[in-house]
VOFIMI-655000 format. One record per residue (C-alpha): y, z, x; chain; residue in one letter. Coordinates in nm, 2 decimals, padded with zeros to 4 digits. Each point is the difference from the previous one (the first is absolute). Layout:
BEGIN
+--------+--------+--------+---+---+
:     c2 :     c3 :     c1 : c : r :
+--------+--------+--------+---+---+
:      Y :      Z :      X : A : A :
...
+--------+--------+--------+---+---+
This chain:
BEGIN
+--------+--------+--------+---+---+
:     c2 :     c3 :     c1 : c : r :
+--------+--------+--------+---+---+
: -01.37 :  02.98 : -00.34 : A : M :
:  00.19 : -00.20 : -00.26 : A : H :
:  00.27 :  00.28 : -00.03 : A : S :
:  00.05 : -00.03 :  00.37 : A : V :
:  00.04 : -00.37 : -00.03 : A : I :
:  00.26 :  00.03 : -00.27 : A : C :
:  00.18 :  00.25 :  00.22 : A : G :
:  00.00 : -00.24 :  00.29 : A : L :
:  00.15 : -00.27 : -00.22 : A : V :
:  00.27 :  00.24 : -00.12 : A : L :
:  00.07 :  00.11 :  00.36 : A : M :
:  00.03 : -00.37 :  00.10 : A : A :
:  00.26 : -00.07 : -00.26 : A : F :
:  00.18 :  00.32 :  00.06 : A : A :
:  00.02 : -00.07 :  00.37 : A : G :
:  00.17 : -00.33 : -00.06 : A : T :
:  00.25 :  00.11 : -00.26 : A : A :
:  00.24 :  00.19 :  00.22 : A : S :
:  00.27 : -00.15 :  00.21 : A : A :
: -00.05 :  00.28 :  00.25 : A : S :
: -00.35 : -00.13 :  00.10 : A : A :
: -00.01 : -00.12 :  00.36 : A : T :
: -00.29 : -00.24 : -00.03 : A : T :
: -00.13 : -00.23 : -00.27 : A : Y :
: -00.32 : -00.20 : -00.04 : A : T :
:  00.07 : -00.36 : -00.10 : A : I :
: -00.16 : -00.12 : -00.32 : A : G :
: -00.08 : -00.35 : -00.10 : A : Y :
:  00.32 : -00.19 : -00.10 : A : G :
:  00.24 :  00.26 :  00.15 : A : D :
:  00.32 : -00.13 :  00.15 : A : T :
:  00.27 :  00.17 :  00.21 : A : L :
:  00.25 : -00.08 : -00.28 : A : W :
: -00.21 :  00.19 : -00.26 : A : D :
: -00.06 :  00.29 :  00.24 : A : L :
:  00.37 :  00.03 :  00.07 : A : S :
:  00.07 :  00.02 : -00.38 : A : I :
: -00.28 :  00.25 : -00.05 : A : R :
:  00.08 :  00.24 :  00.28 : A : F :
:  00.38 : -00.04 :  00.05 : A : Y :
:  00.12 : -00.12 : -00.34 : A : G :
:  00.13 : -00.33 :  00.12 : A : T :
: -00.14 : -00.32 :  00.16 : A : P :
:  00.25 :  00.01 :  00.28 : A : D :
: -00.21 :  00.20 :  00.24 : A : Y :
: -00.29 : -00.24 :  00.04 : A : W :
:  00.12 : -00.10 :  00.34 : A : D :
:  00.02 :  00.37 :  00.11 : A : D :
: -00.37 :  00.04 : -00.10 : A : I :
: -00.08 : -00.31 :  00.21 : A : L :
:  00.20 :  00.13 :  00.30 : A : A :
: -00.19 :  00.33 : -00.02 : A : A :
: -00.33 : -00.18 :  00.04 : A : N :
:  00.03 : -00.22 :  00.31 : A : P :
: -00.37 : -00.09 : -00.02 : A : S :
:  00.07 : -00.20 : -00.31 : A : I :
:  00.11 : -00.35 :  00.11 : A : M :
:  00.16 : -00.09 : -00.33 : A : G :
:  00.01 :  00.07 : -00.38 : A : V :
: -00.29 : -00.24 : -00.05 : A : E :
: -00.24 :  00.21 :  00.22 : A : Y :
: -00.06 :  00.29 : -00.23 : A : L :
: -00.37 :  00.06 : -00.05 : A : V :
: -00.17 :  00.22 : -00.26 : A : P :
: -00.11 :  00.33 :  00.16 : A : G :
:  00.26 : -00.02 :  00.27 : A : M :
:  00.20 :  00.33 :  00.06 : A : D :
:  00.37 : -00.04 :  00.05 : A : I :
:  00.28 :  00.24 :  00.08 : A : V :
:  00.27 :  00.07 : -00.25 : A : L :
:  00.32 :  00.09 :  00.19 : A : P :
:  00.21 :  00.29 : -00.11 : A : D :
:  00.32 : -00.16 : -00.13 : A : I :
:  00.27 :  00.25 : -00.08 : A : A :
:  00.18 : -00.03 : -00.33 : A : G :
: -00.25 : -00.21 : -00.18 : A : T :
: -00.16 :  00.03 : -00.35 : A : V :
:  00.19 :  00.30 : -00.14 : A : S :
:  00.33 : -00.02 :  00.19 : A : A :
:  00.29 : -00.12 : -00.21 : A : P :
:  00.19 : -00.30 :  00.11 : A : A :
:  00.31 :  00.09 :  00.19 : A : P :
:  00.34 : -00.05 : -00.16 : A : T :
:  00.20 : -00.26 :  00.20 : A : R :
:  00.38 :  00.01 : -00.01 : A : T :
:  00.05 : -00.29 :  00.24 : A : Q :
: -00.13 : -00.35 :  00.01 : A : S :
: -00.30 : -00.06 :  00.22 : A : V :
: -00.18 : -00.31 :  00.12 : A : T :
: -00.37 :  00.00 : -00.08 : A : V :
: -00.22 : -00.21 :  00.23 : A : A :
: -00.23 : -00.21 : -00.22 : A : P :
: -00.38 :  00.06 :  00.03 : A : A :
: -00.17 : -00.27 :  00.21 : A : P :
: -00.17 : -00.28 : -00.18 : A : T :
: -00.35 : -00.05 :  00.14 : A : L :
: -00.15 : -00.34 : -00.05 : A : T :
: -00.31 : -00.15 :  00.15 : A : A :
:  00.06 : -00.31 :  00.22 : A : S :
: -00.33 : -00.14 : -00.14 : A : T :
: -00.12 :  00.07 : -00.35 : A : P :
: -00.30 :  00.23 :  00.00 : A : I :
: -00.27 :  00.04 : -00.26 : A : I :
:  00.00 :  00.35 : -00.15 : A : S :
: -00.26 :  00.22 :  00.17 : A : R :
: -00.11 :  00.15 : -00.33 : A : I :
: -00.06 : -00.35 : -00.13 : A : R :
: -00.22 : -00.08 :  00.30 : A : L :
: -00.19 :  00.32 : -00.01 : A : E :
: -00.08 : -00.02 : -00.37 : A : S :
: -00.08 : -00.38 : -00.02 : A : A :
: -00.37 :  00.03 : -00.01 : A : G :
: -00.23 : -00.29 :  00.10 : A : F :
: -00.32 : -00.19 : -00.07 : A : V :
: -00.29 :  00.14 :  00.20 : A : A :
: -00.27 : -00.25 :  00.09 : A : V :
: -00.22 :  00.28 :  00.15 : A : N :
: -00.04 :  00.36 : -00.10 : A : P :
:  00.30 :  00.21 :  00.09 : A : V :
: -00.08 :  00.26 :  00.27 : A : P :
:  00.12 :  00.33 : -00.12 : A : A :
: -00.05 :  00.35 :  00.16 : A : P :
:  00.01 :  00.18 : -00.33 : A : G :
:  00.02 : -00.01 : -00.38 : A : V :
:  00.18 :  00.20 : -00.27 : A : V :
: -00.24 :  00.27 : -00.14 : A : L :
:  00.21 :  00.13 : -00.29 : A : A :
:  00.34 : -00.03 : -00.15 : A : V :
:  00.24 :  00.25 : -00.16 : A : N :
: -00.17 :  00.29 :  00.18 : A : V :
:  00.30 :  00.22 : -00.06 : A : E :
: -00.12 :  00.05 : -00.36 : A : D :
: -00.20 :  00.31 :  00.09 : A : Q :
: -00.32 : -00.20 :  00.05 : A : G :
:  00.03 : -00.17 : -00.34 : A : I :
:  00.06 : -00.37 :  00.04 : A : V :
:  00.21 : -00.08 : -00.31 : A : S :
:  00.08 : -00.36 :  00.10 : A : N :
: -00.20 : -00.26 :  00.19 : A : D :
:  00.32 : -00.15 :  00.16 : A : D :
:  00.23 :  00.14 :  00.26 : A : A :
:  00.36 : -00.10 :  00.07 : A : Y :
:  00.28 :  00.11 :  00.22 : A : A :
:  00.03 :  00.38 :  00.00 : A : G :
: -00.37 :  00.06 : -00.08 : A : D :
: -00.26 :  00.15 :  00.23 : A : L :
: -00.32 : -00.17 :  00.11 : A : V :
: -00.30 :  00.10 :  00.21 : A : E :
: -00.15 : -00.23 :  00.26 : A : I :
: -00.32 :  00.02 :  00.20 : A : D :
:  00.17 :  00.03 :  00.34 : A : M :
:  00.08 :  00.32 :  00.17 : A : G :
:  00.08 :  00.16 :  00.34 : A : T :
: -00.34 : -00.12 :  00.13 : A : A :
:  00.14 : -00.36 : -00.05 : A : D :
:  00.33 :  00.08 :  00.18 : A : G :
:  00.19 :  00.07 : -00.32 : A : V :
:  00.29 :  00.24 :  00.02 : A : S :
:  00.29 :  00.13 : -00.21 : A : V :
:  00.25 : -00.28 : -00.07 : A : N :
: -00.24 : -00.28 :  00.09 : A : S :
:  00.08 : -00.30 : -00.20 : A : V :
: -00.25 : -00.24 : -00.16 : A : F :
:  00.01 : -00.31 : -00.21 : A : K :
: -00.21 : -00.03 : -00.32 : A : I :
: -00.16 : -00.34 : -00.07 : A : L :
: -00.14 : -00.11 : -00.34 : A : N :
: -00.28 : -00.26 :  00.02 : A : V :
:  00.06 : -00.23 : -00.29 : A : G :
: -00.15 : -00.32 : -00.14 : A : E :
: -00.15 : -00.30 :  00.17 : A : Q :
:  00.24 : -00.29 :  00.07 : A : A :
: -00.14 : -00.34 : -00.07 : A : V :
:  00.12 : -00.32 :  00.17 : A : D :
:  00.10 : -00.24 : -00.28 : A : P :
: -00.06 : -00.30 :  00.23 : A : E :
: -00.37 :  00.08 :  00.06 : A : T :
: -00.09 :  00.26 : -00.26 : A : G :
: -00.13 :  00.22 :  00.28 : A : N :
:  00.08 :  00.37 :  00.04 : A : K :
:  00.22 :  00.03 :  00.30 : A : I :
:  00.05 :  00.38 :  00.02 : A : G :
:  00.10 :  00.32 : -00.17 : A : T :
:  00.36 :  00.09 : -00.09 : A : I :
:  00.09 :  00.33 :  00.17 : A : V :
:  00.31 :  00.17 : -00.13 : A : R :
:  00.20 :  00.28 :  00.16 : A : V :
: -00.01 :  00.28 : -00.26 : A : A :
:  00.23 :  00.24 :  00.20 : A : G :
:  00.05 :  00.24 :  00.29 : A : L :
: -00.11 :  00.36 :  00.03 : A : I :
:  00.10 :  00.28 :  00.24 : A : R :
: -00.25 :  00.27 :  00.10 : A : I :
:  00.10 :  00.35 : -00.12 : A : L :
: -00.32 :  00.21 :  00.06 : A : E :
: -00.28 : -00.13 :  00.22 : A : P :
: -00.34 :  00.16 :  00.03 : A : S :
: -00.28 : -00.10 :  00.22 : A : E :
: -00.14 : -00.28 : -00.21 : A : N :
:  00.25 : -00.05 : -00.29 : A : T :
:  00.37 :  00.02 : -00.05 : A : S :
:  00.25 :  00.05 : -00.28 : A : I :
:  00.29 : -00.25 :  00.01 : A : A :
:  00.32 : -00.07 : -00.19 : A : L :
:  00.06 : -00.35 : -00.14 : A : V :
:  00.34 : -00.08 :  00.14 : A : E :
:  00.02 : -00.36 : -00.12 : A : H :
: -00.19 : -00.19 : -00.26 : A : S :
:  00.00 : -00.37 : -00.08 : A : N :
: -00.27 :  00.04 : -00.26 : A : M :
: -00.24 :  00.26 : -00.12 : A : Q :
: -00.23 :  00.17 :  00.26 : A : I :
: -00.35 :  00.07 : -00.10 : A : N :
: -00.31 :  00.18 :  00.15 : A : A :
: -00.18 : -00.26 :  00.21 : A : G :
:  00.31 : -00.17 :  00.13 : A : D :
: -00.01 : -00.06 :  00.38 : A : L :
:  00.19 :  00.21 :  00.25 : A : V :
:  00.13 : -00.17 :  00.32 : A : V :
:  00.24 :  00.12 :  00.27 : A : V :
:  00.36 : -00.09 : -00.07 : A : Y :
:  00.16 : -00.24 :  00.25 : A : E :
:  00.36 : -00.09 :  00.00 : A : R :
:  00.06 : -00.37 : -00.07 : A : A :
:  00.18 : -00.19 :  00.28 : A : A :
:  00.34 : -00.15 : -00.08 : A : D :
: -00.04 : -00.37 : -00.11 : A : I :
:  00.31 : -00.23 : -00.01 : A : P :
:  00.05 : -00.25 : -00.28 : A : I :
: -00.09 : -00.36 :  00.12 : A : N :
:  00.16 : -00.27 : -00.21 : A : T :
: -00.15 : -00.27 :  00.23 : A : R :
: -00.38 :  00.07 : -00.01 : A : P :
: -00.23 : -00.21 :  00.21 : A : A :
: -00.17 : -00.15 : -00.31 : A : S :
:  00.24 : -00.24 : -00.17 : A : E :
: -00.19 :  00.00 : -00.33 : A : D :
: -00.35 :  00.06 : -00.14 : A : M :
: -00.20 :  00.04 : -00.32 : A : T :
: -00.11 :  00.35 : -00.09 : A : A :
: -00.17 :  00.18 : -00.29 : A : W :
:  00.09 :  00.34 : -00.14 : A : V :
: -00.31 :  00.22 :  00.01 : A : I :
:  00.14 :  00.33 : -00.10 : A : G :
:  00.30 :  00.23 : -00.07 : A : L :
:  00.08 :  00.34 :  00.16 : A : Q :
:  00.04 :  00.15 : -00.35 : A : N :
: -00.34 : -00.03 : -00.17 : A : P :
:  00.16 :  00.06 : -00.34 : A : L :
:  00.23 : -00.31 :  00.02 : A : L :
: -00.10 : -00.36 : -00.07 : A : T :
:  00.33 : -00.15 :  00.13 : A : R :
:  00.21 :  00.09 :  00.30 : A : S :
:  00.36 :  00.09 : -00.03 : A : Y :
:  00.26 :  00.04 :  00.27 : A : T :
: -00.11 :  00.25 :  00.28 : A : Y :
: -00.36 : -00.02 : -00.11 : A : D :
: -00.27 : -00.08 :  00.26 : A : V :
: -00.25 : -00.28 : -00.04 : A : V :
: -00.31 : -00.09 :  00.20 : A : Y :
: -00.06 : -00.36 :  00.11 : A : L :
: -00.30 : -00.19 :  00.14 : A : N :
:  00.19 : -00.10 :  00.31 : A : R :
:  00.03 :  00.20 :  00.32 : A : G :
:  00.05 :  00.00 :  00.37 : A : S :
: -00.24 : -00.29 :  00.06 : A : E :
:  00.23 : -00.21 : -00.23 : A : S :
:  00.30 :  00.09 :  00.23 : A : G :
:  00.15 :  00.28 : -00.22 : A : L :
:  00.17 :  00.29 :  00.17 : A : R :
:  00.15 :  00.32 : -00.14 : A : P :
:  00.37 : -00.06 : -00.07 : A : G :
: -00.04 : -00.37 : -00.09 : A : D :
:  00.22 : -00.10 : -00.30 : A : V :
: -00.11 : -00.28 : -00.24 : A : F :
:  00.13 : -00.16 : -00.32 : A : V :
: -00.28 : -00.01 : -00.26 : A : V :
: -00.03 : -00.32 : -00.21 : A : Y :
: -00.21 : -00.06 : -00.30 : A : N :
: -00.17 : -00.34 :  00.05 : A : Y :
:  00.11 : -00.27 : -00.24 : A : G :
: -00.21 : -00.12 : -00.29 : A : D :
: -00.12 : -00.35 : -00.10 : A : M :
:  00.22 : -00.17 : -00.25 : A : A :
:  00.07 : -00.35 : -00.13 : A : Y :
:  00.33 : -00.18 :  00.05 : A : D :
:  00.18 : -00.22 : -00.25 : A : I :
: -00.21 : -00.29 :  00.10 : A : S :
: -00.32 :  00.19 : -00.06 : A : G :
: -00.08 :  00.04 :  00.37 : A : N :
: -00.15 :  00.32 :  00.13 : A : R :
:  00.23 :  00.19 :  00.23 : A : V :
:  00.01 :  00.35 :  00.16 : A : V :
:  00.29 :  00.22 : -00.09 : A : T :
:  00.20 :  00.17 :  00.28 : A : A :
: -00.11 :  00.34 :  00.14 : A : D :
:  00.21 :  00.27 : -00.14 : A : I :
:  00.12 :  00.30 :  00.22 : A : P :
: -00.08 :  00.33 : -00.18 : A : I :
:  00.01 :  00.28 :  00.26 : A : S :
:  00.05 :  00.10 :  00.36 : A : E :
: -00.27 :  00.19 :  00.20 : A : L :
:  00.01 :  00.20 :  00.32 : A : V :
: -00.33 :  00.04 :  00.17 : A : V :
: -00.07 :  00.37 :  00.06 : A : L :
: -00.34 :  00.02 :  00.17 : A : T :
: -00.26 : -00.25 :  00.10 : A : T :
: -00.38 :  00.00 :  00.03 : A : E :
: -00.18 : -00.30 :  00.14 : A : R :
: -00.04 : -00.18 : -00.33 : A : T :
:  00.23 :  00.20 : -00.24 : A : T :
:  00.34 :  00.16 : -00.01 : A : C :
:  00.22 :  00.23 : -00.20 : A : S :
:  00.35 : -00.12 : -00.09 : A : A :
:  00.30 :  00.15 : -00.17 : A : L :
:  00.17 : -00.19 : -00.29 : A : V :
:  00.35 :  00.03 :  00.14 : A : S :
:  00.16 : -00.21 : -00.28 : A : A :
: -00.09 : -00.17 : -00.33 : A : N :
:  00.20 : -00.32 : -00.03 : A : I :
: -00.12 : -00.08 : -00.36 : A : T :
: -00.18 :  00.18 : -00.28 : A : G :
: -00.33 : -00.16 :  00.10 : A : D :
: -00.17 :  00.29 :  00.17 : A : L :
: -00.28 : -00.01 :  00.25 : A : I :
: -00.34 :  00.09 : -00.15 : A : E :
: -00.35 :  00.06 :  00.14 : A : V :
: -00.18 : -00.34 :  00.02 : A : G :
:  00.32 : -00.20 :  00.06 : A : D :
: -00.01 : -00.29 :  00.24 : A : R :
:  00.33 :  00.00 :  00.18 : A : I :
:  00.19 : -00.20 :  00.26 : A : H :
:  00.15 :  00.21 :  00.28 : A : L :
:  00.29 : -00.18 :  00.18 : A : A :
:  00.23 :  00.10 :  00.28 : A : R :
:  00.34 :  00.09 : -00.14 : A : R :
:  00.26 : -00.27 :  00.07 : A : Q :
:  00.32 :  00.10 :  00.18 : A : S :
:  00.21 : -00.13 : -00.29 : A : A :
: -00.17 :  00.26 : -00.23 : A : Q :
:  00.05 :  00.29 :  00.23 : A : T :
:  00.24 :  00.25 : -00.16 : A : G :
:  00.07 : -00.24 : -00.29 : A : S :
: -00.10 :  00.25 : -00.26 : A : R :
+--------+--------+--------+---+---+
């Protein structure tokens, strides 16, 4: 069976390597710009691909597993550029900009969350690296590897079905109370079904944020809705504690890392909210020997990605100083002032 699986993988890649192909199955992270380069040798035909697929409302609506039509565009890829003997006027390509800044869909779908209750999952990963002729040489799977899950046609699984893999991590502790408030659940990656059987299926790891292991949860992939950036959140300011990081190997968060906080929707937070993060001031003595509190220092900016009732995930969109956010930090979230907007 494993030789058949390898053949399927080779056929899948062979089928997407030719510009003469009429259809293509979207993979995670694909863009029309990239597909135009891959199949036509230039990025200029992305709008032709979009026009050939009227069911796609816009470039941001590509979904893994979706089949699209690749139009037959004469003179692309191998055709030499024509020799021009007269001056011509070339119309510039349109510049597409969003009227409202939108959070990246990939960021939203890979943010992870803090689960207060056990995560309902229809399946689990049974084995990884199953392409190795039945010999599991590595306990971890990454993009390009094959995995086996305990779901099959009896569960409604079919070829090209897309699923999300979740890694159940450590317990998150609320520093304010010392109580456990939930389990950090990270998005390990996305898989696409290649060969389903009645009760199990072989799948290709199309995208990985971290290693995928046997025992990881399998849930149905759902496209994240577009969320606009909101620089005027309902909550003007609040105190929060950092209870975890998306990357379990890091102790400090850098720009574009995701952090988990002990504040959520019941505190007024909404996806898209933007806050400046301040470190609270320390106690000090002035020249007269009086105790004073030093000023709060701005260190970062955060954008809320997802919210649960009492927790949230947030993207570090900018680091203002070298003082990086760490697990256990007590931070002050404040609404960004208009004078600061666009100042950096």
